[in-house]
C-alpha positions as MATLAB code, in Angstrom:
seq = 'MPLLLLLLLPLLPLSQLVAPLPLVAPLVLVLLAPVVLLPLSVPVALTTVPVASMPPNLTGARSISPVSVGGVRGYGGGVGRATDRRTVVRIDVDGDGSVRQRPDTLSAEEPFEIRVGPAGPGRRAPLAVTMRTPGDDLDLALGFLFTEGVIRSADDVLTAQLCAGTDQPNTYNVVDVVLAADVPPPVTDPSRNFYTTSSCGVCGKASIDAIRTRSAHPVADDPMRVSPRVLAGLPDRLRERQRAFERTGGLHAAAIFNADGELLAIREDVGRHNAVDKVIGWALRSGRVPLAGHLLMVSGRASFELTQKAWMAGLPLLAAVSAPSTLAVDLAEEAGMTLVGFLRGTSMNVYTGATRITHPSPIPTA';
ca = [
     -92.924  -38.701   31.132;
     -91.969  -38.918   34.872;
     -89.527  -36.039   34.432;
     -92.239  -33.956   32.722;
     -94.587  -34.623   35.634;
     -92.027  -33.349   38.116;
     -91.521  -30.170   36.070;
     -95.258  -29.474   35.938;
     -95.939  -29.968   39.648;
     -94.954  -26.400   40.678;
     -97.404  -24.986   38.089;
    -100.520  -26.740   39.453;
    -102.879  -25.009   41.943;
    -102.403  -25.984   45.566;
    -105.860  -27.572   45.759;
    -105.041  -29.894   42.857;
    -101.747  -30.886   44.489;
    -103.177  -31.643   47.959;
    -106.121  -33.764   46.760;
    -104.128  -36.483   44.997;
    -101.163  -36.262   47.414;
    -101.531  -39.837   48.714;
    -101.263  -41.067   45.134;
     -98.494  -38.712   43.997;
     -96.184  -39.019   47.023;
     -95.082  -42.625   46.379;
     -94.359  -41.787   42.748;
     -92.200  -38.816   43.736;
     -90.243  -40.932   46.194;
     -89.585  -43.603   43.572;
     -88.426  -40.985   41.084;
     -86.158  -39.181   43.535;
     -84.668  -42.254   45.241;
     -81.923  -42.851   42.629;
     -81.003  -39.153   42.701;
     -80.717  -39.136   46.493;
     -79.056  -42.511   46.961;
     -76.605  -42.515   44.052;
     -74.091  -40.032   45.543;
     -74.173  -41.975   48.817;
     -73.185  -45.317   47.334;
     -69.506  -46.307   47.647;
     -68.035  -49.364   45.925;
     -66.592  -51.758   48.497;
     -65.745  -54.837   46.462;
     -62.539  -54.333   44.516;
     -60.139  -51.589   43.537;
     -58.205  -52.305   40.358;
     -54.877  -50.786   39.416;
     -54.297  -51.286   35.665;
     -50.543  -51.337   35.185;
     -50.393  -51.857   31.437;
     -52.564  -48.794   30.740;
     -50.434  -46.390   32.743;
     -48.470  -43.766   30.762;
     -44.675  -43.978   30.814;
     -42.954  -41.921   33.462;
     -39.743  -39.984   33.004;
     -37.594  -43.109   33.158;
     -39.547  -44.773   30.369;
     -41.078  -47.479   32.569;
     -44.795  -47.663   33.294;
     -45.789  -47.060   36.877;
     -48.876  -47.658   38.967;
     -50.676  -44.448   39.810;
     -52.523  -43.640   43.032;
     -55.939  -45.245   43.324;
     -59.068  -44.829   45.390;
     -59.844  -47.630   47.828;
     -63.182  -47.395   49.606;
     -63.203  -43.641   49.050;
     -59.695  -43.128   50.504;
     -57.102  -41.679   48.128;
     -53.680  -43.283   47.971;
     -51.627  -46.169   46.671;
     -52.552  -48.722   49.267;
     -51.996  -46.073   51.920;
     -54.760  -44.456   53.911;
     -56.748  -47.679   54.101;
     -54.274  -49.097   56.575;
     -54.476  -48.703   60.316;
     -50.831  -48.259   61.264;
     -51.607  -47.669   64.960;
     -54.346  -48.371   67.467;
     -55.093  -47.404   71.048;
     -55.290  -49.747   74.041;
     -55.659  -49.231   77.780;
     -52.642  -50.361   79.797;
     -51.759  -50.546   83.483;
     -48.772  -48.316   84.178;
     -46.616  -49.423   87.109;
     -43.850  -47.205   88.457;
     -41.525  -49.071   90.841;
     -39.601  -45.895   91.641;
     -40.938  -42.876   93.461;
     -44.324  -43.499   95.035;
     -44.767  -46.899   93.316;
     -47.995  -45.732   91.691;
     -50.221  -48.001   89.608;
     -52.638  -46.381   87.173;
     -54.454  -46.971   83.909;
     -53.610  -44.966   80.837;
     -54.123  -45.155   77.047;
     -51.225  -46.343   74.918;
     -50.642  -46.287   71.157;
     -49.613  -49.613   69.640;
     -48.330  -50.662   66.228;
     -50.981  -52.488   64.231;
     -50.259  -56.025   63.043;
     -52.627  -57.843   60.694;
     -52.363  -60.735   58.219;
     -52.000  -59.887   54.539;
     -52.630  -62.498   51.848;
     -51.041  -62.136   48.410;
     -52.806  -63.942   45.574;
     -51.120  -64.198   42.189;
     -52.059  -65.659   38.828;
     -52.836  -65.070   35.166;
     -55.747  -63.041   33.864;
     -59.127  -64.670   33.551;
     -62.206  -65.395   35.614;
     -61.927  -66.887   39.043;
     -59.731  -66.351   42.002;
     -55.929  -66.186   41.854;
     -53.960  -68.757   43.871;
     -52.686  -67.682   47.320;
     -48.901  -67.376   47.305;
     -48.087  -66.011   50.746;
     -49.504  -64.624   53.956;
     -47.412  -62.112   55.856;
     -48.008  -60.378   59.167;
     -47.641  -56.677   58.509;
     -48.629  -53.179   59.567;
     -51.444  -52.009   57.248;
     -50.572  -49.203   54.863;
     -48.727  -49.059   51.519;
     -50.071  -52.565   50.951;
     -49.797  -52.576   47.162;
     -46.182  -51.425   47.441;
     -45.671  -54.319   49.852;
     -47.156  -56.803   47.383;
     -45.114  -55.510   44.446;
     -41.902  -55.390   46.477;
     -42.457  -58.889   47.805;
     -43.143  -60.353   44.346;
     -40.095  -58.578   42.938;
     -37.634  -59.570   45.652;
     -38.918  -63.156   45.489;
     -38.203  -63.256   41.755;
     -41.855  -63.660   40.714;
     -41.793  -60.437   38.662;
     -38.904  -58.507   37.116;
     -40.549  -55.114   36.657;
     -43.840  -53.284   37.122;
     -44.692  -54.210   33.527;
     -45.014  -57.825   34.655;
     -48.167  -56.911   36.602;
     -51.360  -56.323   34.654;
     -53.527  -55.292   37.609;
     -53.302  -55.289   41.387;
     -56.375  -54.917   43.528;
     -57.149  -54.776   47.208;
     -60.111  -56.991   48.020;
     -62.742  -56.043   50.560;
     -63.122  -58.859   53.045;
     -65.975  -59.896   55.282;
     -64.731  -57.910   58.283;
     -66.591  -54.788   59.362;
     -65.174  -52.306   58.719;
     -63.445  -53.734   55.669;
     -59.791  -54.509   56.330;
     -58.591  -54.948   52.741;
     -56.217  -57.660   53.959;
     -56.099  -59.495   50.611;
     -54.422  -58.354   47.402;
     -55.182  -59.962   44.047;
     -52.353  -59.605   41.507;
     -52.926  -60.429   37.838;
     -49.730  -61.115   35.926;
     -49.085  -59.975   32.368;
     -49.706  -62.544   29.649;
     -46.010  -63.357   29.119;
     -45.202  -63.807   32.838;
     -45.379  -67.375   34.130;
     -47.292  -67.807   37.383;
     -45.179  -68.658   40.429;
     -44.745  -72.233   41.570;
     -47.208  -72.870   44.368;
     -46.057  -76.217   45.696;
     -45.277  -76.458   49.430;
     -41.662  -75.422   48.936;
     -42.757  -72.033   47.646;
     -45.948  -71.391   49.601;
     -45.046  -69.766   52.858;
     -46.337  -67.890   55.844;
     -44.152  -65.037   57.064;
     -44.306  -63.520   60.505;
     -43.399  -59.960   61.391;
     -39.981  -61.140   62.555;
     -39.170  -63.770   59.923;
     -39.540  -63.279   56.190;
     -38.357  -66.745   55.169;
     -40.314  -68.844   57.671;
     -42.236  -71.697   56.096;
     -40.027  -72.221   53.066;
     -39.402  -75.919   52.680;
     -35.855  -75.971   51.300;
     -32.613  -74.009   51.193;
     -33.029  -73.604   47.433;
     -36.396  -71.943   48.036;
     -34.731  -69.281   50.205;
     -32.241  -68.016   47.657;
     -33.041  -65.875   44.662;
     -30.481  -64.377   42.299;
     -30.531  -60.755   41.254;
     -30.810  -59.678   37.645;
     -29.024  -56.445   38.580;
     -25.306  -56.886   39.343;
     -23.890  -54.373   41.793;
     -20.215  -55.335   42.018;
     -19.166  -52.756   39.407;
     -21.376  -49.946   40.685;
     -19.075  -46.890   40.958;
     -21.013  -45.377   43.857;
     -18.924  -43.620   46.486;
     -20.183  -42.207   49.780;
     -18.424  -40.381   52.570;
     -18.502  -41.636   56.159;
     -19.851  -38.246   57.218;
     -22.927  -38.738   55.021;
     -23.415  -42.241   56.397;
     -23.090  -41.036   59.988;
     -25.962  -38.612   59.456;
     -28.412  -41.173   58.069;
     -29.705  -42.718   61.340;
     -30.863  -39.319   62.628;
     -32.515  -38.499   59.306;
     -34.241  -41.846   59.341;
     -35.407  -41.419   62.922;
     -36.816  -37.956   62.221;
     -39.138  -39.406   59.565;
     -40.386  -42.399   61.578;
     -43.745  -40.884   62.459;
     -45.447  -44.093   63.559;
     -42.405  -45.163   65.580;
     -42.548  -41.835   67.390;
     -46.022  -42.738   68.653;
     -45.523  -46.452   69.303;
     -41.822  -47.302   69.608;
     -42.616  -50.570   67.838;
     -41.963  -50.236   64.100;
     -39.000  -50.913   61.866;
     -38.079  -48.516   59.077;
     -36.355  -48.822   55.713;
     -35.323  -45.877   53.561;
     -33.630  -45.229   50.249;
     -31.009  -42.472   50.072;
     -28.754  -41.268   47.286;
     -24.999  -40.945   47.703;
     -25.366  -37.355   48.943;
     -27.647  -38.420   51.786;
     -30.892  -37.208   50.197;
     -33.879  -39.189   51.445;
     -36.035  -40.454   48.570;
     -38.525  -42.714   50.354;
     -39.153  -44.260   53.758;
     -41.558  -46.986   54.875;
     -42.390  -48.378   58.324;
     -43.714  -51.765   59.343;
     -43.802  -54.098   62.307;
     -41.719  -56.480   60.164;
     -38.345  -55.263   58.940;
     -38.597  -57.363   55.769;
     -42.008  -55.804   55.054;
     -40.591  -52.299   55.442;
     -37.913  -53.170   52.878;
     -40.463  -54.714   50.492;
     -42.624  -51.593   50.781;
     -39.826  -49.195   49.912;
     -38.576  -51.411   47.067;
     -42.159  -51.688   45.804;
     -42.282  -47.903   45.752;
     -39.069  -47.813   43.719;
     -40.380  -50.474   41.341;
     -43.597  -48.680   40.477;
     -41.664  -45.388   40.219;
     -39.407  -46.848   37.539;
     -36.262  -46.495   39.683;
     -35.152  -50.141   39.695;
     -32.292  -50.965   39.473;
     -31.324  -48.557   42.244;
     -27.748  -48.018   41.079;
     -25.948  -45.291   42.984;
     -28.331  -45.497   45.949;
     -28.249  -47.111   49.377;
     -30.725  -48.828   51.668;
     -30.803  -47.834   55.331;
     -32.604  -50.035   57.874;
     -33.375  -49.275   61.504;
     -32.490  -52.721   62.876;
     -30.039  -55.467   62.064;
     -28.886  -56.570   58.610;
     -30.079  -60.126   58.006;
     -29.530  -62.446   55.065;
     -32.989  -61.743   53.661;
     -32.600  -57.953   53.799;
     -29.241  -58.207   52.065;
     -30.813  -60.374   49.384;
     -33.683  -57.942   48.866;
     -31.236  -55.053   48.500;
     -29.248  -57.050   45.945;
     -32.414  -57.900   43.994;
     -33.160  -54.163   43.705;
     -29.648  -53.377   42.477;
     -28.635  -51.473   45.614;
     -24.840  -51.373   45.991;
     -24.861  -50.457   49.706;
     -26.847  -51.619   52.730;
     -26.455  -49.780   56.034;
     -27.917  -50.917   59.342;
     -28.097  -49.442   62.818;
     -27.406  -52.843   64.368;
     -25.286  -55.893   63.588;
     -25.294  -58.037   60.455;
     -25.436  -61.813   60.483;
     -22.747  -64.093   59.103;
     -24.912  -65.059   56.134;
     -25.601  -61.399   55.386;
     -21.871  -60.690   55.270;
     -21.227  -63.744   53.086;
     -23.967  -62.788   50.632;
     -22.826  -59.158   50.466;
     -19.294  -60.357   49.738;
     -20.567  -62.647   47.007;
     -22.673  -59.910   45.404;
     -20.025  -57.200   45.619;
     -22.165  -55.064   47.934;
     -21.001  -52.709   50.648;
     -22.395  -53.730   54.020;
     -22.243  -51.300   56.931;
     -23.349  -52.208   60.451;
     -23.464  -50.585   63.894;
     -24.021  -47.231   62.190;
     -24.413  -45.134   65.316;
     -23.130  -41.714   66.232;
     -19.812  -41.055   64.515;
     -18.714  -44.665   64.122;
     -19.584  -47.644   61.959;
     -18.286  -51.062   60.962;
     -17.749  -51.723   57.254;
     -17.954  -55.494   56.733;
     -17.677  -55.678   52.935;
     -17.029  -53.325   50.031;
     -15.003  -50.783   52.002;
     -13.679  -49.262   48.757;
     -17.001  -47.453   48.300;
     -16.437  -45.502   51.528;
     -14.374  -42.412   50.736;
     -12.001  -40.564   53.082;
     -11.703  -43.345   55.666;
     -10.429  -41.010   58.342;
     -11.974  -40.688   61.820;
     -15.053  -38.430   61.870;
     -14.569  -35.515   64.308;
     -16.855  -35.404   67.287;
     -19.435  -32.649   66.967;
];
C-alpha cells in the first residue's frame, strides 16, 4: 500500500498534492528513509574470515581470502596506519646553526591483542599483546600463532576477525581467533601469557621452557643450494621494497626469497619479530608452509627468536644484514639451518650450514 501511494503521487493534480502536503510529507520521509540511509550504513563491529569455507588453492591447502574491514579492502591491510606525521624541531649544528620546525613522518606503533579460543558464544581468552605497526594484522596473528606452536596450519583456524574497539576512529587493535574443533586451545597460565614489545618478542615469558618451540618441519636434509652472488644482491632488493622505511627510517623488514633470488613477499614492522610473523602468516594462508627451498631475509640482526620462527616455517636458510647472537647460531646448528650474517655489499659471514652456499669463491667487485 505505501509503495502504491508513492507510484500514484505523480498522477494527482497539483492542487490535490499541495492541500494535504503537511500530512503527506512525514509519510514520504518515513517511506524513503530506509532507501536513503541503507547505502550509507557501514558495519563497524566485526569482520569475520571463515577459514574452513575457503576453497582449496593450488597447493591443496585452504587459505584465507581478502576481506573487507570497515569498508577497506584487504587482508588486514589498509586498516592499519603504518605512518603518521608529527612536527619536529630541526637543529643544524653545522653551517648557520639554524633551528626550525618541520613535519616528519614516523613509524606507527600501537598495541595489538590476540584472543584465541574454541567456537561458541562469548569472548575468546587473551593470549598475547604485542606492540606493532598496524597493517597485515591478520597475517601477524596467524604467523604468531603458528610460530608459537598454537596452530600447525591455516586449517586449524575456523575464523579470524578484527574487532572494532572504542577508539574513534576505530583502530581494530584486537583480533579474535576461533580455533577449529579438533585444535586444543593454548595454555593461558602466566608462563604462556606474555606481552611483547617492538624490540623483544619473548619478553614476559615466565620460563625457559616457554621460550622454546620445536618445528614440525625438519630442514637439515633440505637440498637447497644458493650462490653467494644471489645472496649478495638480496639486501638491495629488500631495501628497494621497503616503502614505509623510505619515508620513516624506522621499520624492520622481513622477506621470503626463492633460491634464485626471486622476491615472493615482504612485510615491514617496527618490531623485527612482527615483520617475520607477518611474512610467515602470509605464507601460511597461501599454503606455502613448509617453505622448503626458500630463504628468509631480515633487515637487522639474527636473534634466537627469528631463527626459531624460520625453523618453525621450514626455512632452510636465514640471512641477516647484521650480526647473529650466540643462541641463534646454536639453534641454527641444532636445526641444520644455514645462517648468514653481515650480508653487506659483496661479503658475508656464513655461521652454519655452509654446504648450502655454492661456489664459495670471492665475489668480484662491481
